[in-house]
C-alpha positions in Angstrom: 0.0 0.0 0.0 2.9 2.4 0.8 4.4 1.7 -2.6 1.1 2.6 -4.2 0.9 5.8 -2.3 4.5 6.7 -3.4 3.7 5.9 -7.0 0.6 7.9 -6.9 2.4 10.9 -5.3 5.2 10.7 -7.9 2.7 10.5 -10.8 0.8 13.6 -9.5 4.0 15.6 -9.2 5.0 14.7 -12.8 1.5 15.6 -14.1 1.4 18.9 -12.3 4.9 19.9 -13.4 4.0 19.0 -17.0 0.7 20.8 -16.9 2.5 24.0 -15.9 4.6 23.8 -19.0 1.8 23.0 -21.4 -0.7 25.6 -21.1 -8.1 21.2 -24.1 -9.5 18.1 -24.5 -8.3 14.9 -22.7 -9.3 11.5 -24.0 -13.0 11.7 -24.3 -16.3 10.0 -25.1 -18.1 12.3 -27.5 -18.3 15.5 -25.4 -17.1 14.7 -21.9 -13.9 13.2 -20.6 -13.5 9.4 -20.2 -11.5 7.3 -17.8 -9.3 6.2 -20.8 -5.7 7.4 -20.7 -3.1 7.3 -23.5 -0.4 4.6 -23.0 3.1 5.6 -22.1 4.9 7.3 -25.1 1.8 7.2 -27.3 1.0 10.5 -29.0 -2.7 10.8 -29.9 -3.4 13.6 -32.4 -7.0 14.6 -32.7 -8.8 16.9 -35.2 -12.3 17.7 -33.9 -14.8 19.7 -36.0 -18.2 21.0 -35.0 -20.8 22.1 -37.6 -24.0 23.9 -36.6 -27.1 21.9 -37.4 -29.3 25.0 -38.2 -29.2 28.6 -39.0 -30.5 29.9 -35.7 -29.7 33.6 -35.0 -27.4 32.6 -32.1 -26.0 29.5 -33.8 -22.3 28.7 -33.7 -20.2 29.6 -36.6 -20.3 27.2 -39.6 -17.1 25.5 -38.4 -15.3 25.1 -35.1 -12.1 23.2 -35.2 -10.1 21.9 -32.2 -6.7 20.3 -32.9 -3.9 19.1 -30.7 -1.9 16.2 -29.2 -2.5 14.2 -26.1 0.6 12.2 -24.8 0.9 9.3 -22.3 3.6 10.2 -19.8 3.8 7.5 -17.1 5.3 4.0 -17.6 3.3 2.3 -14.9 0.5 -0.3 -15.4 -1.7 0.7 -12.5 -1.1 4.5 -12.4 -1.4 6.2 -15.8 -1.3 9.8 -16.9 -1.6 11.9 -20.0 -1.1 15.6 -20.9 -2.0 17.6 -24.0 -2.9 21.0 -25.4 -5.5 22.3 -27.8 -5.6 25.0 -30.5 -9.2 26.1 -31.1 -10.3 28.1 -34.1 -13.7 29.5 -35.0 -14.8 30.3 -38.6 -14.2 34.0 -39.4 -13.1 34.7 -35.8 -10.1 33.5 -33.8 -10.9 32.1 -30.3 -10.2 35.5 -28.7 -6.6 36.2 -27.7 -6.1 32.8 -26.1 -6.6 30.0 -28.7 -4.4 27.6 -26.8 -5.5 25.6 -23.7 -4.2 22.6 -21.9 -5.3 19.4 -20.3 -4.0 16.6 -18.1 -5.4 13.4 -16.5 -4.3 10.9 -13.9 -6.0 7.6 -13.3 -6.2 3.8 -12.8 -7.7 1.2 -15.2 -10.4 -1.3 -14.1 -9.3 -4.1 -11.8 -6.0 -2.4 -11.1 -6.5 -1.7 -7.4 -8.5 -4.9 -6.5 -10.7 -7.4 -8.2 -13.7 -5.6 -9.8 -12.4 -2.2 -8.9 -13.7 0.6 -11.2 -11.5 2.7 -13.4 -10.8 6.1 -11.8 -9.6 9.3 -13.3 -9.1 12.9 -12.2 -7.9 15.8 -14.3 -8.4 19.2 -15.8 -9.2 20.6 -19.3 -9.6 23.9 -21.0 -6.8 25.1 -18.7 -5.7 28.6 -19.4 -6.3 32.3 -18.5 -9.9 33.4 -18.2 -10.0 36.1 -20.8 -12.2 39.1 -20.4 -12.9 40.2 -24.0 -14.4 43.7 -23.5 -17.6 44.9 -21.8 -20.0 42.2 -20.8 -23.7 42.2 -21.8 -25.1 39.5 -19.5 -27.8 37.5 -21.2 -26.8 38.7 -24.7 -24.9 36.0 -26.5 -21.7 36.8 -28.3 -22.7 35.7 -31.8 -19.3 34.4 -32.8 -18.5 32.5 -29.6 -21.9 31.4 -28.4 -21.3 32.9 -25.0 -23.6 34.9 -22.7 -20.7 37.1 -21.6 -17.5 38.5 -22.8 -15.6 35.7 -21.1 -14.6 33.3 -23.8 -11.7 31.1 -22.6 -10.2 29.7 -19.5 -13.0 27.4 -18.2 -10.4 25.5 -16.1 -12.6 22.5 -15.5 -11.6 20.0 -12.8 -13.3 16.7 -13.0 -13.4 13.2 -11.5 -14.9 10.0 -13.0 -15.5 6.4 -12.1 -16.2 3.7 -14.8 -17.0 0.1 -14.9 -17.6 -2.3 -17.8 -20.6 -4.6 -17.3 -21.2 -7.8 -19.2 -23.4 -7.2 -22.3 -24.4 -3.7 -21.1 -21.1 -2.0 -21.8 -19.2 0.6 -19.8 -21.0 3.0 -17.5 -19.2 6.2 -16.3 -20.2 8.8 -13.7 -18.7 11.7 -12.0 -18.8 15.5 -11.8 -16.9 18.7 -12.6 -16.2 22.2 -11.3 -15.0 25.1 -13.4 -14.3 28.8 -13.5 -17.1 31.0 -12.0 -16.4 33.7 -14.5 -16.3 31.5 -17.6 -19.2 29.2 -16.8 -22.4 31.1 -16.2 -26.1 30.8 -16.9 -28.2 33.0 -19.2 -28.6 35.6 -16.4 -24.8 35.8 -15.8 -24.9 33.9 -12.5 -22.3 31.3 -11.8 -23.2 27.8 -13.1 -19.8 26.2 -12.9 -20.4 22.6 -11.8 -22.5 19.6 -12.7 -22.6 15.9 -13.3 -20.8 13.8 -16.0 -22.5 10.6 -17.1 -21.8 8.3 -20.1 -22.4 4.9 -21.7 -20.2 3.4 -24.3 -19.7 -0.1 -25.9 -17.8 -1.8 -28.6 -20.4 -3.5 -30.8 -18.5 -6.7 -31.3 -21.6 -8.5 -32.5 -21.2 -6.5 -35.7 -17.5 -5.6 -35.7 -14.8 -5.0 -33.2 -14.1 -1.8 -35.1 -17.5 -0.3 -34.3 -18.1 1.7 -31.0 -21.1 3.6 -29.8 -21.4 6.2 -27.0 -23.9 8.5 -25.3 -22.8 11.1 -22.8 -24.3 13.9 -20.7 -22.7 17.0 -19.1 -24.9 18.8 -16.6 -24.9 22.5 -15.7 -26.8 25.5 -17.1 -23.8 26.8 -18.9 -22.3 26.9 -22.4 -21.0 23.3 -22.0 -24.2 21.6 -20.8 -25.2 19.0 -23.4 -26.3 15.5 -24.4 -24.2 14.0 -27.1 -24.2 10.7 -29.0 -22.2 9.1 -31.7 -20.4 6.2 -33.3 -16.7 5.5 -34.1 -15.2 3.2 -36.7 -11.5 2.1 -36.5 -10.1 2.2 -40.0 -6.8 0.9 -38.8 -5.1 0.0 -35.5 -4.1 3.6 -34.9 -6.8 5.6 -36.9 -10.4 6.1 -35.9 -13.2 8.5 -36.7 -16.1 9.5 -34.5 -19.3 11.0 -36.0 -21.7 12.4 -33.5 -24.4 15.0 -32.6 -24.5 17.4 -29.7 -27.7 18.8 -28.2 -27.0 21.8 -26.0 -29.1 22.5 -22.9 -29.3 26.2 -23.4 -29.1 27.3 -27.0 -29.1 31.0 -26.0 -25.7 30.3 -24.5 -24.3 27.5 -26.6 -26.0 28.2 -29.9 -27.4 25.7 -32.3 -26.9 22.0 -31.9 -23.9 20.7 -33.8 -22.7 17.7 -35.8 -19.2 16.6 -34.9 -16.5 14.7 -36.6 -13.5 13.6 -34.5 -10.5 12.1 -36.2 -7.9 10.4 -34.0 -4.5 9.2 -35.0 -2.0 7.4 -32.7 1.8 7.5 -33.0 3.6 5.2 -33.0 
């Protein structure tokens, strides 16, 4: 047990040190984080696109692209960690003056601590400065960013998740998050910076081991609150594509629902 505590402490120090250097999405389901962590020395490059599903007045721009790497950084079997950064661009408008953000995650896989133990993960994403982009008109969405205030970056979301794979059913994940009070607000400008995280996912091996389905939910009456669902197909051992759909809880904040494509490539 003492050795496990030492390993956990060492892993946390490595992750925190790396996060300070990186300045974001971690390994995810469709919209929310997952308990999955990139293996040691694996570089996962993702290219995520979001296309608005309608021409609502406060809809998101025609294309939002999020690109960046996530890298596995710990050589241990029972304690794993990853770190990465994102570059976010929005059609016809850069993502304010802070397009870069960071993420990191630390966790354990299923059955690693004891028999039938769930997977566990803690981490942060969208890490960066909370940018104030001019006077705020609370309740009046920023048309280009889909936000109710002039705050448009630096959500600094801390989260924790537990997950367990059940026979036939698939994997069930549950947890919660807490983010920046300034960046995550409701339509009235009041802080709405926490909520639940829930998901289901499963490889549909009855059809093909290459096919994966998922549904996830992020609570909170803020710009991130959403239900998302999608499917992934593995074209090769190291290349997969997710196609999904995001339904936002408050379209006055988040804009129109979006279609998403998420291409993932692992190196080596």
